[in-house]
C-alpha positions in Angstrom: 66.6 159.1 88.0 67.1 162.9 88.3 67.4 165.1 85.2 71.1 165.7 85.7 71.9 162.0 86.0 69.7 161.3 83.0 71.5 164.0 80.9 74.8 162.6 82.0 73.9 159.1 81.0 72.7 160.2 77.6 75.9 162.3 77.1 78.0 159.2 78.0 76.2 157.0 75.5 76.6 159.6 72.8 80.4 159.8 73.6 80.7 156.1 73.1 79.5 156.6 69.5 82.1 159.3 69.1 84.8 156.9 70.4 83.5 154.3 67.9 84.0 156.8 65.0 87.4 157.9 66.2 88.5 154.3 66.6 88.5 154.0 62.8 90.1 157.4 62.0 93.8 156.5 62.7 94.0 154.0 59.8 92.3 156.5 57.5 94.9 159.3 58.3 97.8 156.9 58.1 96.8 155.7 54.7 96.0 159.2 53.3 99.5 160.5 54.3 100.8 158.4 51.4 99.0 160.7 49.0 99.0 164.2 50.7 101.5 166.0 52.9 100.7 166.0 56.7 100.1 169.7 57.3 98.2 170.0 54.0 95.9 167.2 55.2 95.2 169.0 58.5 94.7 172.3 56.6 92.1 170.8 54.3 90.4 168.9 57.2 89.9 171.9 59.5 89.4 174.5 56.8 86.5 172.6 55.3 85.2 171.7 58.8 85.2 175.4 59.7 83.4 176.4 56.5 80.8 173.7 56.7 79.9 174.3 60.4 79.9 178.1 59.8 77.4 177.7 56.9 75.2 175.4 58.9 75.1 177.7 61.9 75.7 181.2 60.3 73.4 182.8 62.9 75.6 181.7 65.7 78.7 183.1 63.9 77.0 186.5 63.6 76.0 186.5 67.2 79.4 185.6 68.7 80.5 187.6 71.7 84.0 188.8 72.6 84.1 186.3 75.4 83.3 183.5 73.0 86.1 184.6 70.7 88.6 184.5 73.6 87.4 181.2 74.9 87.2 179.6 71.5 90.6 180.9 70.6 92.2 179.3 73.7 90.5 176.0 73.1 91.5 176.2 69.4 95.2 176.7 70.2 95.1 173.5 72.3 93.3 171.7 69.5 96.0 172.8 67.0 98.8 171.7 69.2 97.2 168.3 69.8 96.8 167.7 66.0 100.2 169.2 65.2 102.0 166.7 67.5 99.7 163.9 66.2 100.5 164.5 62.5 104.2 164.7 63.0 104.5 161.6 65.1 101.9 159.3 63.5 104.1 158.3 60.6 107.1 157.3 62.7 105.6 155.1 65.4 103.6 151.9 65.3 99.9 151.9 65.3 99.7 150.0 68.6 102.1 152.4 70.5 100.5 155.5 69.0 97.1 154.4 70.1 98.3 153.7 73.7 100.3 156.9 74.1 97.5 159.2 72.8 94.8 157.6 74.9 97.0 158.0 78.0 95.3 161.4 78.4 92.9 159.4 80.6 95.6 159.7 83.3 96.4 163.3 82.6 92.9 164.8 82.5 91.9 164.2 86.1 95.0 166.0 87.5 94.7 168.9 85.0 91.1 169.3 85.9 92.0 169.3 89.6 94.7 172.0 89.1 92.8 174.2 86.6 89.1 173.6 87.3 89.4 172.7 91.0 87.6 169.4 90.4 88.3 167.2 93.4 90.1 163.9 92.9 88.7 160.9 94.5 89.6 157.2 94.7 87.1 156.3 91.9 88.6 158.8 89.5 92.2 157.7 90.2 91.4 154.0 90.2 89.4 154.0 87.0 92.1 156.1 85.2 94.8 153.6 86.3 92.7 150.6 85.3 91.9 152.1 81.9 95.6 152.8 81.3 96.5 149.2 82.1 93.7 148.1 79.8 95.1 150.3 77.0 98.5 148.7 77.5 97.0 145.2 77.0 95.3 146.4 73.9 98.2 148.1 72.2 101.7 147.4 73.5 103.5 144.7 71.5 106.3 142.4 72.8 109.7 143.5 71.8 108.7 147.0 70.7 111.0 149.7 71.9 110.1 153.4 72.5 111.8 156.1 70.4 111.9 159.9 70.2 108.7 160.0 68.1 106.9 158.3 71.0 107.8 161.3 73.2 106.3 163.6 70.5 103.1 161.5 70.7 103.1 162.1 74.5 102.9 165.9 73.7 99.9 165.1 71.6 98.3 163.3 74.4 99.0 166.1 76.8 97.4 168.7 74.5 94.3 166.5 73.9 94.0 166.5 77.7 94.3 170.3 77.9 91.7 170.6 75.2 89.2 168.5 77.2 89.9 170.5 80.4 89.5 173.8 78.5 86.2 172.7 77.1 85.0 171.8 80.6 86.1 175.2 81.9 84.5 177.3 79.2 81.5 175.4 77.9 79.2 176.1 80.9 77.8 179.5 79.7 79.1 179.7 76.1 77.3 178.2 73.1 79.0 174.9 72.3 78.5 175.1 68.6 80.0 178.6 68.5 83.0 177.3 70.5 83.4 174.4 68.1 83.4 176.7 65.0 86.0 179.0 66.6 88.2 176.0 67.4 88.1 174.9 63.8 88.8 178.4 62.5 91.9 178.8 64.8 93.2 175.4 64.0 92.7 175.9 60.3 94.4 179.3 60.2 97.5 177.9 62.0 97.7 174.9 59.7 97.3 177.2 56.7 100.3 179.3 57.8 102.3 176.2 58.7 101.5 174.6 55.3 102.5 177.7 53.4 105.8 178.0 55.2 106.9 174.3 55.1 105.0 172.5 52.3 103.5 175.0 49.9 99.9 174.9 48.7 98.8 172.1 46.4 95.0 172.3 45.7 95.3 169.9 42.8 95.5 167.0 45.2 91.9 167.5 46.4 90.2 165.3 43.7 92.4 162.4 44.7 91.4 162.6 48.4 87.8 163.8 48.1 86.2 160.8 49.6 88.7 160.4 52.4 88.6 164.1 53.1 84.8 164.0 53.2 85.0 161.3 55.8 87.5 163.1 57.9 85.6 166.4 57.7 82.1 165.3 58.3 82.2 162.0 60.1 85.4 162.4 62.1 85.6 166.1 62.8 82.5 168.2 62.5 80.0 165.8 64.1 82.2 164.3 66.8 83.8 167.6 68.0 80.4 169.4 68.0 79.0 166.5 70.0 81.9 166.6 72.5 81.5 170.4 73.1 77.8 169.9 73.7 77.9 166.9 76.0 80.7 168.3 78.2 78.1 170.7 79.5 76.7 167.6 81.3 79.7 165.4 82.2 83.2 166.1 83.5 86.4 166.1 81.4 87.5 163.1 83.5 84.6 161.0 82.4 84.9 162.3 78.9 88.5 161.2 78.7 87.7 157.8 80.2 84.9 157.1 77.7 87.0 158.2 74.7 89.6 155.6 75.6 87.1 153.2 74.0 88.4 154.4 70.7 91.4 152.1 71.2 89.1 149.1 71.9 86.9 149.9 68.9 90.0 150.3 66.8 91.2 146.9 67.8 87.8 145.3 67.1 87.7 147.2 63.8 91.1 145.7 62.8 89.9 142.2 63.8 86.8 142.2 61.7 87.9 144.4 58.7 91.6 143.7 58.5 91.4 140.0 59.4 93.5 140.3 62.5 93.0 137.7 65.3 91.2 138.3 68.6 93.9 137.5 71.2 93.5 136.9 74.9 95.5 140.1 75.4 93.1 142.2 73.4 90.2 140.7 75.3 91.7 141.5 78.6 92.4 145.1 77.5 88.8 145.6 76.4 87.4 144.2 79.6 89.6 146.4 81.8 88.6 149.6 79.9 84.9 148.5 80.4 85.5 148.0 84.1 87.1 151.4 84.4 84.1 153.1 82.7 81.6 151.2 84.9 83.5 152.4 88.0 83.1 156.0 86.9 79.4 155.7 85.9 78.3 153.7 89.0 79.9 155.9 91.6 77.6 158.3 93.4 79.0 161.5 92.2 81.3 163.2 89.6 
């Protein structure tokens, strides 16, 4: 196995772990919104994430170049928009629909990458994206559930997560991935700080009540996974990244089965199998 293929395989395995972590995050955020206001939660999450990563890699902060600032700023704006639309829609739609809509970036990313990064589409890419989307539908769509305006807002979230992945693919090649991650967090934090001040007001007294949840969101669900994503996308495409990260829906379903005592249904099993097939198609084809 060549070095590039080996690096790509390792990167894919690491992203599976990231998907596992993100599969548990939705329930944490949903529960925490009963205690803290939505923009405030995002302000705390990304402010502390930016501070923590900046302290750990202070040398990289000092050595940032103008081109890094520009690239990190662009990626950060897409990150902010993704989480903005996520936090305003997450409270008004069901968990199943939200999971499906957000993960539908698996269909958006290949076409954005084709338009922006000139990554050629092939039958494997299109086929695996469609199969994964059908699998997500089996995993998450419930009978008798109707779509509403907040589902359309969640579509915006999915679109900006897709643009975030494509932007990372475009700019990560010759920029330091940790520096780009820090800049993304800083831009997102600043925008949520402004939004919180304008709409909710600052309430730092809530921090002791959410310290453990916030610690999980900052360290386990933000700093480590996004730093990993920015690093591994130097070795695999945004299309494959999006496909692997759809596993968060499957992991979220399994998490609910074992920790929330929900039943493993035939529908869930089919959905997990289809996502696995889609990922295998991407990883077994001869080229990106």
